[in-house]
C-alpha positions as CSV (number, residue, x, y, z in Angstrom):
1,M,98.4,125.5,109.6
2,P,98.0,122.9,106.8
3,P,95.6,120.0,107.5
4,L,96.7,116.5,108.5
5,A,95.8,112.9,107.7
6,L,96.3,109.9,110.0
7,Y,97.2,106.4,108.9
8,I,96.8,103.5,111.4
9,H,98.3,100.1,110.4
10,W,96.8,96.9,111.7
11,P,99.3,94.2,110.6
12,F,97.3,90.9,111.1
13,C,95.6,88.7,108.6
14,L,94.0,85.3,108.7
15,A,96.3,84.2,105.8
16,K,99.0,85.7,103.6
17,C,97.8,86.3,100.0
18,P,100.3,85.0,97.5
19,Y,100.5,88.4,95.6
20,C,100.8,90.6,98.7
21,D,104.0,92.4,99.7
22,F,102.3,94.6,102.4
23,N,103.4,94.4,106.0
24,S,101.0,91.7,107.1
25,H,101.4,88.8,109.5
26,V,99.5,85.7,110.6
27,R,99.4,85.2,114.4
28,A,97.4,82.5,116.3
29,K,96.7,85.0,119.2
30,T,96.6,88.7,119.6
31,D,96.7,90.6,122.9
32,M,94.2,93.3,122.2
33,A,94.9,95.2,125.4
34,A,98.6,95.4,124.5
35,W,97.8,96.6,121.0
36,E,95.4,99.2,122.2
37,A,97.9,100.6,124.6
38,A,100.7,100.7,122.0
39,L,98.7,102.3,119.3
40,L,97.3,105.0,121.7
41,T,100.9,105.7,122.9
42,D,102.3,105.9,119.4
43,M,99.5,108.3,118.4
44,A,100.1,110.5,121.3
45,H,103.8,110.7,120.3
46,E,102.8,112.0,116.8
47,A,100.2,114.4,118.2
48,A,102.8,116.0,120.5
49,L,104.8,116.9,117.4
50,L,101.8,118.1,115.4
51,P,99.7,120.2,117.8
52,G,96.8,122.4,116.6
53,R,96.2,120.6,113.3
54,E,92.9,119.8,111.7
55,L,92.5,116.1,110.9
56,T,90.8,115.7,107.6
57,S,91.0,111.9,107.3
58,I,91.8,108.7,109.2
59,F,92.7,105.5,107.3
60,F,92.8,102.1,109.0
61,G,95.0,99.9,106.6
62,G,96.7,96.6,106.9
63,G,96.8,93.7,107.1
64,T,93.1,93.3,107.8
65,P,91.8,96.1,109.9
66,S,88.3,94.6,109.8
67,L,89.7,92.0,112.2
68,M,90.0,94.7,114.9
69,P,87.4,94.8,117.6
70,P,85.0,97.7,116.8
71,A,85.5,99.0,120.4
72,L,89.2,99.4,119.7
73,V,88.5,101.3,116.5
74,A,86.2,103.6,118.4
75,R,88.8,104.3,121.1
76,L,91.4,105.1,118.5
77,I,89.0,107.5,116.7
78,E,88.1,109.1,120.0
79,A,91.8,109.6,120.9
80,A,92.4,111.2,117.5
81,G,89.6,113.6,118.3
82,R,91.3,114.5,121.6
83,H,94.6,115.1,120.0
84,W,93.5,117.1,116.9
85,R,90.4,119.0,115.6
86,L,88.3,116.6,113.5
87,A,87.1,118.3,110.3
88,D,83.3,118.4,110.0
89,S,83.6,116.4,106.8
90,I,86.3,114.0,108.1
91,E,86.7,110.8,106.0
92,I,87.3,107.7,108.2
93,T,88.1,104.7,106.0
94,L,88.7,101.1,107.1
95,E,90.0,98.3,104.8
96,A,87.9,95.1,105.1
97,N,87.9,91.6,103.9
98,P,84.5,90.6,102.5
99,S,84.0,87.6,104.7
100,S,80.7,86.9,106.5
101,V,82.4,87.0,109.9
102,E,83.9,90.5,109.3
103,A,80.7,91.8,107.6
104,A,78.9,90.9,110.9
105,N,80.9,93.7,112.5
106,F,80.0,96.4,109.9
107,A,77.1,97.9,111.9
108,A,79.4,98.2,115.0
109,L,82.2,99.7,112.9
110,A,79.8,102.3,111.5
111,G,78.8,103.0,115.1
112,A,82.4,103.4,116.0
113,G,82.8,106.2,113.5
114,I,83.8,104.5,110.2
115,N,82.1,106.3,107.3
116,R,83.9,104.7,104.4
117,V,84.9,101.1,103.9
118,S,87.3,99.6,101.3
119,L,86.4,96.0,100.5
120,G,89.1,93.6,99.1
121,L,86.8,91.8,96.7
122,Q,89.7,91.3,94.2
123,A,87.6,89.2,91.8
124,L,84.0,88.2,91.1
125,D,84.4,84.5,90.3
126,D,85.4,81.6,92.5
127,Q,88.2,80.3,90.2
128,T,90.1,83.6,90.2
129,L,89.6,84.0,93.9
130,H,91.1,80.6,94.5
131,F,94.1,81.5,92.3
132,L,94.6,84.7,94.3
133,G,94.5,82.8,97.5
134,R,91.5,84.6,98.9
135,L,89.5,83.0,101.8
136,H,86.1,84.2,100.6
137,D,84.1,83.1,97.6
138,A,82.3,85.3,95.1
139,A,78.9,84.9,96.8
140,E,80.3,85.8,100.2
141,G,82.0,88.8,98.8
142,L,78.9,90.2,97.1
143,A,76.9,89.6,100.3
144,A,79.5,91.5,102.3
145,L,79.3,94.3,99.8
146,D,75.5,94.5,100.2
147,V,75.9,94.7,104.0
148,A,78.6,97.4,103.6
149,Q,76.4,99.5,101.4
150,R,73.6,99.4,104.0
151,H,75.9,100.6,106.8
152,F,78.4,103.0,105.3
153,A,77.9,106.3,103.5
154,R,80.7,105.5,101.1
155,V,81.9,102.1,99.8
156,T,84.8,101.2,97.5
157,F,86.2,97.9,96.5
158,D,89.3,96.5,94.8
159,L,89.6,94.3,91.8
160,I,92.8,92.8,90.3
161,Y,93.1,92.4,86.5
162,A,95.8,91.4,84.0
163,R,95.9,88.0,85.5
164,P,97.4,85.1,83.5
165,G,95.3,84.4,80.5
166,H,93.0,87.4,81.1
167,T,91.3,88.6,77.9
168,P,89.6,91.8,77.0
169,E,86.3,90.0,76.7
170,T,86.4,88.4,80.2
171,W,87.6,91.6,81.8
172,A,85.0,93.7,80.1
173,A,82.3,91.4,81.3
174,E,83.7,91.5,84.9
175,L,83.8,95.3,84.7
176,E,80.2,95.5,83.7
177,R,79.2,93.3,86.6
178,A,81.3,95.5,88.9
179,L,79.8,98.7,87.7
180,A,76.3,97.3,88.2
181,L,77.0,97.0,91.9
182,G,76.6,100.7,92.3
183,T,79.6,102.0,94.3
184,G,81.0,105.4,93.6
185,H,84.6,104.4,93.7
186,M,86.7,101.4,92.5
187,S,90.4,100.6,92.8
188,L,91.5,98.5,89.8
189,Y,95.0,97.1,90.0
190,Q,97.0,95.2,87.5
191,L,98.5,92.0,88.9
192,T,102.2,92.6,89.6
193,I,104.6,90.0,90.7
194,E,106.3,91.5,93.7
195,P,109.7,90.2,95.0
196,G,109.5,88.0,98.0
197,T,105.9,86.9,97.5
198,R,104.6,83.4,96.9
199,F,103.6,84.4,93.3
200,A,107.3,85.4,92.7
201,T,108.3,81.9,93.7
202,L,105.7,80.3,91.5
203,V,106.7,82.3,88.5
204,R,110.4,81.5,89.1
205,E,109.5,77.8,89.3
206,G,107.5,78.0,86.0
207,K,104.2,77.3,87.7
208,F,102.5,80.1,85.8
209,T,103.4,82.9,83.4
210,P,102.3,86.5,84.0
211,L,100.3,88.3,81.3
212,D,102.6,89.9,78.8
213,D,103.0,93.7,78.8
214,D,101.2,94.4,75.5
215,A,98.1,92.4,76.7
216,A,98.2,94.2,80.0
217,A,98.4,97.6,78.3
218,D,95.3,96.7,76.2
219,L,93.4,95.8,79.4
220,F,94.6,99.1,81.0
221,A,93.2,101.1,78.1
222,L,89.9,99.1,78.2
223,T,89.6,99.8,81.9
224,R,89.9,103.6,81.5
225,E,87.5,103.6,78.5
226,R,84.8,101.6,80.2
227,M,85.1,103.4,83.6
228,T,85.0,106.9,82.0
229,A,81.9,105.9,80.0
230,A,80.2,104.8,83.2
231,G,80.9,108.1,84.9
232,L,83.8,106.9,87.1
233,P,86.9,108.2,85.4
234,A,90.4,107.6,86.6
235,Y,91.5,110.4,89.0
236,E,94.7,108.4,89.7
237,I,96.3,105.7,87.6
238,S,94.5,102.8,89.4
239,N,91.6,104.6,91.1
240,H,88.3,105.5,89.6
241,A,85.5,107.6,91.1
242,R,82.4,109.6,90.5
243,P,83.2,113.3,91.0
244,G,83.2,114.0,94.8
245,E,83.8,110.3,95.6
246,E,87.6,110.4,95.4
247,S,89.6,109.1,98.4
248,R,90.4,112.2,100.4
249,H,93.0,110.4,102.4
250,N,94.9,109.0,99.4
251,L,94.7,112.5,97.8
252,T,96.7,113.7,100.8
253,Y,99.5,111.3,99.7
254,W,99.3,112.1,96.0
255,R,99.2,115.9,96.6
256,Y,102.1,115.6,99.1
257,G,100.4,116.8,102.2
258,D,101.3,115.9,105.8
259,Y,100.3,112.6,107.2
260,A,101.1,110.8,110.5
261,G,101.6,107.0,110.3
262,I,101.3,104.8,113.3
263,G,101.3,101.0,113.8
264,P,103.8,98.4,112.5
265,G,105.6,99.3,109.3
266,A,103.6,102.6,108.9
267,H,105.3,105.4,107.0
268,G,104.7,109.1,107.6
269,R,105.6,112.5,106.1
270,R,105.3,115.3,108.5
271,L,107.2,118.6,109.1
272,E,109.6,117.8,106.2
273,T,110.5,114.5,107.9
274,A,110.1,110.9,106.7
275,T,109.1,108.4,109.4
276,V,109.0,104.6,109.5
277,R,107.8,102.3,112.2
278,H,109.1,98.9,113.1
279,R,107.7,96.3,110.7
280,K,107.6,93.2,112.9
281,P,104.7,93.4,115.4
282,E,106.7,92.1,118.3
283,N,109.5,94.6,117.6
284,Y,107.0,97.4,117.3
285,L,105.4,96.6,120.7
286,R,108.8,96.4,122.3
287,A,109.8,99.8,120.9
288,V,106.7,101.5,122.1
289,A,107.1,100.1,125.5
290,E,110.8,101.1,125.7
291,Q,110.8,104.5,124.0
292,G,107.2,105.7,123.9
293,H,106.8,105.3,120.1
294,G,107.3,102.7,117.4
295,L,109.8,104.6,115.2
296,V,112.7,102.8,113.7
297,E,113.7,105.6,111.4
298,Q,113.2,109.4,111.4
299,R,114.9,111.3,108.6
300,A,114.9,114.9,107.6
301,L,114.0,115.4,103.9
302,G,115.9,117.9,101.8
303,R,114.0,120.3,99.6
304,A,115.1,118.5,96.4
305,E,114.0,115.1,97.7
306,Q,110.7,116.5,98.8
307,A,110.2,118.1,95.4
308,S,111.1,114.7,93.7
309,E,108.6,112.8,95.9
310,A,105.9,115.4,95.2
311,L,106.4,115.1,91.4
312,L,106.5,111.3,91.5
313,M,103.2,111.2,93.5
314,G,101.4,114.1,91.8
315,L,102.0,113.0,88.2
316,R,99.9,109.9,89.0
317,L,96.9,112.1,89.2
318,D,94.7,113.1,86.3
319,E,95.0,116.7,87.6
320,G,98.8,116.5,87.3
321,V,101.1,118.9,89.2
322,D,101.4,122.7,89.3
323,V,105.2,122.9,88.6
324,A,105.4,126.6,89.4
325,A,103.6,126.1,92.8
326,L,105.9,123.2,93.7
327,A,109.0,125.3,92.7
328,R,107.8,128.1,95.1
329,R,107.0,125.6,97.8
330,F,110.5,124.1,97.8
331,G,112.5,127.2,96.8
332,L,113.8,125.6,93.6
333,P,113.7,126.9,90.0
334,G,111.0,125.2,87.9
335,T,113.7,124.0,85.4
336,A,115.2,122.0,88.3
337,L,112.0,120.1,88.8
338,I,111.2,119.1,85.3
339,D,113.8,118.7,82.5
340,P,112.6,121.3,79.9
341,A,114.0,119.4,76.9
342,K,112.4,116.1,78.0
343,R,109.1,117.9,78.8
344,A,109.0,119.4,75.3
345,F,109.9,116.1,73.7
346,H,107.2,114.1,75.4
347,A,104.6,116.9,74.8
348,R,105.3,116.6,71.1
349,G,104.9,112.8,71.4
350,G,101.5,113.3,73.1
351,L,102.5,111.8,76.4
352,V,102.2,115.0,78.5
353,H,100.5,118.3,78.1
354,E,100.6,121.7,79.9
355,D,97.6,123.6,81.3
356,G,99.1,126.9,82.4
357,T,101.8,126.0,84.9
358,R,100.3,122.5,85.4
359,L,101.9,119.5,83.8
360,I,99.6,116.6,83.1
361,V,100.3,113.0,81.9
362,T,97.9,112.2,79.0
363,E,95.9,109.1,78.4
364,A,98.6,107.9,76.1
365,G,101.3,108.6,78.7
366,M,99.7,106.9,81.7
367,P,100.5,103.3,80.6
368,L,104.1,104.4,80.4
369,L,104.1,106.3,83.6
370,D,107.1,104.7,85.4
371,A,109.4,105.2,82.4
372,L,108.0,108.7,81.8
373,L,108.8,109.8,85.3
374,A,112.3,108.5,85.0
375,E,112.7,110.7,81.9
376,L,110.9,113.9,83.2
377,V,112.3,114.2,86.7
378,P,116.0,115.1,86.5
379,A,118.4,112.4,88.0
380,D,120.2,114.9,90.2
381,L,116.8,115.9,91.7
382,V,115.9,112.3,92.5
383,A,119.4,111.7,94.0
């Protein structure tokens, strides 16, 4: 039986960041007992459908999971261990805000079973952090990182670049500071203006102008060059790691493995089925109480749709995708997965190359990935 990953969504934040379109909510009070009962019930529902599997990773995402009581985190990990076999090398990640209050819980979270933490630093200077709507300042963030590195075997952090007015010089300096912090993994994201966010409103009102595409592309190239030189090459379009430090949980997504998702708004892919939970916390709690799970949608995936998703995820990776293996997996001809004429055209242009049956997007192709995927994956397969 193939291994399994588990995603647990904690939807609450102290404030909504202006760039964020994740399923996060601000609430004055949270009934922890009710949430513990609901998450345990929701997990049990997924476990009943996925018996006998080995769990290779657990990921607490959000929202702000570092706001969870460590005792609740421990009970959820213990429950996962009762439902499934935990791999000896299981990766258990928790996303955390780098505030002093949350850093004070790091020792207890490590004791609960967390062995990898992902810190939302986002920037290393106060002016940028203020622009991004973050509640911590740079000093507090660096102090939290120091605490995390003392308590967790593996630490990663996020930075956002391609901000308004961002220059290669300032980003190169920030990258050098970030690399000096000594983590084995970093997630480096270009600022994107997502619909429905506060930033989208500000841009529409002319309050600020996003960095133009050419300047952002220059910063993307600079990022990959500096990170590769420092020994943390990109293994996915926005994620950089020393060999062996890659996120095993996220690789399950990108390699199109099975994962169960519980908690408000959580998505899952298991047994050729796409699952979605209720997004609003109150609706999620009500659904679990009434039906024993938080599902709002459960949809069987056809072979062509699965193949399309596997391609769209896998081509984000520096390892690319084994087209022949995917064709066998989904019972489709290889020519149905990748348009041969478009593949040859983009190979001549240096945007993709082939390594045996594996198709890989090149360094030149990665900045154009979205447009390239639209060209390579046949429209009838996506439909």
